C-alpha positions in Angstrom: 27.9 -29.6 10.1 26.8 -26.9 8.2 28.1 -25.8 4.9 28.3 -22.4 3.8 27.6 -21.7 0.5 29.1 -19.6 -2.1 26.7 -17.0 -3.5 27.4 -19.7 -7.1 26.1 -22.5 -5.6 22.9 -20.8 -4.5 22.4 -19.3 -7.7 22.7 -23.2 -9.1 20.2 -24.2 -6.9 17.9 -21.8 -6.9 18.2 -22.5 -11.1 17.3 -26.3 -10.2 14.6 -25.6 -8.0 15.5 -27.6 -5.3 13.6 -25.0 -2.8 11.6 -21.7 -2.2 13.4 -19.2 -4.3 12.7 -16.7 -1.9 14.6 -18.7 0.7 17.6 -18.7 -1.5 17.3 -15.1 -2.7 17.3 -14.1 1.4 20.1 -16.2 1.7 22.0 -14.7 -0.5 21.5 -11.0 0.6 22.1 -12.5 3.8 25.4 -13.7 3.2 26.3 -10.3 0.8 25.3 -8.2 3.5 26.8 -10.1 6.5 30.0 -11.8 5.0 33.5 -10.4 6.7 34.9 -10.0 3.2 32.1 -7.3 2.2 33.0 -3.8 2.0 30.8 -0.9 2.1 31.0 2.2 0.3 28.8 5.6 1.1 28.1 6.6 -2.1 25.1 9.1 -1.5 23.8 10.6 1.6 20.2 12.7 2.6 18.3 14.0 5.7 14.9 14.5 6.3 13.1 15.3 9.9 10.0 13.1 8.4 9.4 9.1 8.0 11.3 8.5 4.6 9.2 5.8 2.4 10.7 3.4 -0.2 8.8 1.7 -2.9 9.5 -0.4 -6.2 13.1 1.6 -6.4 11.9 4.6 -5.6 12.6 6.7 -1.9 10.0 9.4 -1.1 11.0 12.0 1.0 9.0 14.8 2.7 5.6 12.6 3.2 5.9 11.6 -0.3 6.1 15.4 -1.7 9.8 14.8 -2.9 10.4 11.5 -5.2 14.2 10.1 -6.4 14.9 7.0 -8.4 18.0 4.6 -6.8 18.3 4.1 -11.1 20.5 7.4 -11.5 23.4 8.2 -12.8 26.5 6.0 -11.9 24.1 4.3 -9.7 23.7 7.2 -7.5 19.8 8.1 -6.4 18.6 11.0 -8.6 15.5 13.4 -8.6 12.3 12.4 -10.4 10.3 15.5 -9.4 9.4 17.5 -6.1 5.5 18.5 -5.7 4.9 21.6 -4.8 3.8 22.9 -1.4 0.5 22.6 -0.2 -1.7 23.1 2.4 -1.4 20.7 6.0 -5.0 19.8 5.1 -3.7 18.4 1.8 -1.2 16.2 3.1 -0.3 12.7 2.4 -1.2 10.5 4.5 -0.4 7.1 2.9 0.8 6.1 -0.5 1.2 2.9 -2.9 2.5 2.0 -5.6 0.2 0.3 -8.5 1.1 -1.9 -11.2 -0.3 -4.2 -13.4 0.9 -7.5 -15.6 2.5 -6.2 -19.1 -0.1 -6.8 -21.0 -2.7 -4.2 -19.3 0.1 -1.5 -19.2 0.2 -1.8 -23.7 -3.8 -1.1 -23.4 -4.6 2.9 -23.5 -6.9 3.9 -21.0 -8.7 7.4 -19.8 -6.6 9.4 -18.0 -3.6 7.3 -19.0 -5.3 4.5 -16.8 -3.3 1.7 -18.1 0.2 3.2 -16.9 1.3 2.3 -13.3 1.1 5.0 -10.9 1.6 6.5 -7.6 -1.4 6.8 -5.7 -2.1 9.0 -2.3 -4.5 9.2 0.8 -4.6 12.7 1.8 -5.8 14.6 5.1 -9.0 16.1 3.9 -10.0 12.7 2.5 -8.8 12.7 -1.5 -7.7 9.9 -3.5 -5.3 11.0 -5.7 -3.6 9.1 -9.0 0.0 10.6 -9.8 2.3 10.0 -12.7 4.9 7.8 -11.0 7.8 9.5 -13.2 6.3 13.1 -13.1 4.3 13.9 -9.7 1.1 15.4 -12.6 -2.0 15.0 -11.4 -3.8 12.6 -13.5 -7.1 11.7 -11.3 -8.7 12.8 -8.0 -11.5 11.2 -6.2 -13.3 12.8 -3.0 -13.8 10.0 -0.5 -16.6 10.4 1.9 -17.7 12.9 4.1 -19.3 10.3 6.3 -15.7 8.5 6.9 -11.9 9.4 7.5 -9.6 7.2 4.8 -5.9 6.6 6.4 -4.9 3.5 5.1 -4.4 2.3 1.3 -3.7 -1.2 0.7 -2.7 -2.2 -3.3 -3.8 -5.9 -3.9 -2.1 -7.0 -7.1 -3.5 -10.3 -7.9 -7.0 -8.5 -8.0 -5.7 -5.1 -9.5 -7.1 -3.2 -6.9 -6.5 -0.7 -3.9 -8.4 -1.0 -0.8 -9.3 2.1 1.7 -9.4 1.4 5.3 -10.9 4.2 7.3 -9.8 5.0 10.7 -12.2 3.0 13.7 -15.6 5.0 14.5 -15.3 5.9 18.7 -17.9 7.0 20.7 -18.4 10.7 22.0 -18.2 11.0 25.5 -21.3 12.5 25.8 -23.3 10.0 23.7 -21.2 7.4 26.1 -22.8 9.1 29.1 -26.3 9.4 27.3 -25.9 5.2 26.9 -26.4 5.8 23.1 -25.5 2.7 21.0 -22.8 2.8 18.0 -22.8 0.0 15.4 -20.6 1.3 12.9 -16.9 0.3 13.5 -15.5 1.2 9.9 -15.4 1.3 6.3 -13.8 -0.4 3.3 -13.6 1.6 0.0 -12.8 -0.5 -3.3 -11.6 0.8 -6.4 -10.0 -0.8 -9.9 -6.9 0.8 -10.6 -6.4 0.0 -14.5 -8.3 2.4 -14.6 -9.0 4.0 -11.6 -12.6 3.3 -10.9 -15.2 2.7 -8.2 -15.9 -0.4 -7.2 -17.9 -0.6 -3.9 -17.7 0.8 -0.1 -18.3 -2.0 2.8 -19.4 -0.6 6.3 -18.4 -3.2 8.9 -21.2 -2.9 11.5 -21.7 -4.4 15.0 -25.2 -4.9 14.2 -24.0 -7.3 10.7 -20.4 -8.8 11.7 -21.3 -9.4 15.9 -20.8 -7.2 18.6 -17.6 -8.1 19.7 -16.1 -7.3 16.4 -12.4 -5.2 16.8 -11.4 -4.8 13.1 -11.4 -5.9 9.1 -9.5 -5.7 6.1 -9.8 -6.8 2.7 -7.4 -9.3 0.3 -7.9 -10.6 -2.8 -11.9 -10.4 -2.8 -11.9 -12.0 0.9 -13.2 -9.8 3.6 -11.3 -10.4 7.1 -13.2 -9.7 10.0 -11.4 -9.6 13.4 -13.0 -10.4 16.5 -12.5 -10.3 20.3 -10.5 -13.7 21.9 -8.2 -13.8 18.6 -11.5 -15.4 16.5 -11.5 -14.2 12.4 -14.6 -14.8 9.9 -14.1 -14.3 6.0 -16.5 -13.5 4.0 -16.7 -13.0 0.0 -16.9 -9.1 -0.9 -18.6 -10.5 -4.7 -20.7 -12.1 -3.0 -21.8 -8.8 -0.1 -21.7 -7.0 -3.6 -24.6 -8.8 -4.9 -26.7 -9.1 -2.0 
């Protein structure tokens, strides 16, 4: 028979380190949310016709243009900043909050590069670093004429941000002319504290194989996906040294 533990017991077990803390955290949250004794009161409401994003205690509306902190007055979300209106070509496609170790945060760097910040990818291929509390632009980097970058990922272990381009599709004319296209996509890597370019990796079929379907970089490892659920791993540092 399964015994339902109360929150106090969960906290004691977590403190003693009997099992994984992540599991106990989820169990406690599940118990609090699903318990019949729990009652919820609506304290705040905001509607949006666009996707709503949440990251590190901040809620983003209107394609990341409007930012609220959840730690506002009396526990209500409050507005941190609202960016001015921009052109469609300057729309933020994707963004991520980058946070580093406390020892890095205490070392001043150029363009306030030591501070946690919000990194955004725009529709016109710019990587922009914003102040996390004011929305002021700290740095801007134009990425490429050749590749369209649309996805951004924060690698906390490596203190780097990885940008992933869209897949390079062959045009109808090129396909009819039997032109061989080897480039699939590209990965761009930047350090964040401060923001500096590390390298650009073009994932091509003549190097990684004709059956490649996708690729990503995580914790210094280039992950290349092939057809038939086949995956290969490569060292990004070794590739940079070649």
